[in-house]
C-alpha positions, -999 to +999 in steps of 0.1 A: +093-832-135+117-803-131+113-770-148+145-777-168+131-810-180+098-794-189+116-766-208+138-791-226+107-812-237+088-781-248+118-768-268+123-803-284+086-804-295+089-768-308+120-778-328+103-809-343+073-789-354+095-762-369+114-788-388+082-804-401+070-770-412+102-763-430+103-797-447+068-792-461+073-756-473+074-767-510+040-783-507+025-750-498+038-731-529+014-721-556+006-748-581+015-741-617-015-744-640+005-751-672-017-776-690+012-785-714+035-799-686+010-814-662-022-831-667-055-821-652-055-849-626-019-842-616-029-806-610-059-816-590-036-839-569-011-811-564-039-787-554-052-812-529-017-818-514-013-780-512-047-776-494-040-804-469-005-790-461-018-755-456-043-769-431-015-789-414+006-757-413-022-738-396-024-766-370+014-765-366+014-728-361-013-730-334+007-757-316+038-735-317+018-706-301+006-730-274+042-741-267+054-706-266+027-697-241+036-727-220+072-716-219+061-681-208+040-697-180+070-718-170+091-686-167+064-668-147+060-698-123+024-704-136+031-736-155+009-765-145-020-744-135-052-739-155-053-705-173-091-703-167-097-715-131-061-715-117-064-751-105-036-775-109-035-794-141-032-832-136+004-845-141-008-872-165-025-846-186+007-825-187+027-856-195+005-863-226+007-827-237+031-804-219+016-773-236-019-779-224-033-747-209-065-760-193-074-785-166-097-813-177-127-797-161-123-764-180-114-782-212-148-798-213 
């Protein structure tokens, strides 16, 4: 795969994750605790949705950091090499996750 194709794929994934984050922004807002307008179970459901989305947002942000790091490695000419042992990362592994920073041996 060419550097341009890898960059395009990484940027597309970055865009998808950013869009998901933006779409779920309302779920992370504080939950109103007005007992007159919302019942106790509805508030509990809202709090649960909020907690789950905050956890998902944390995972999305970590993924974005990994993608940004992969783009930096691509620019530096280090893309496709393990950041720990400097061995080449398998093509199939990169195909599954183009932002993966470690070879399979170092990932274990």
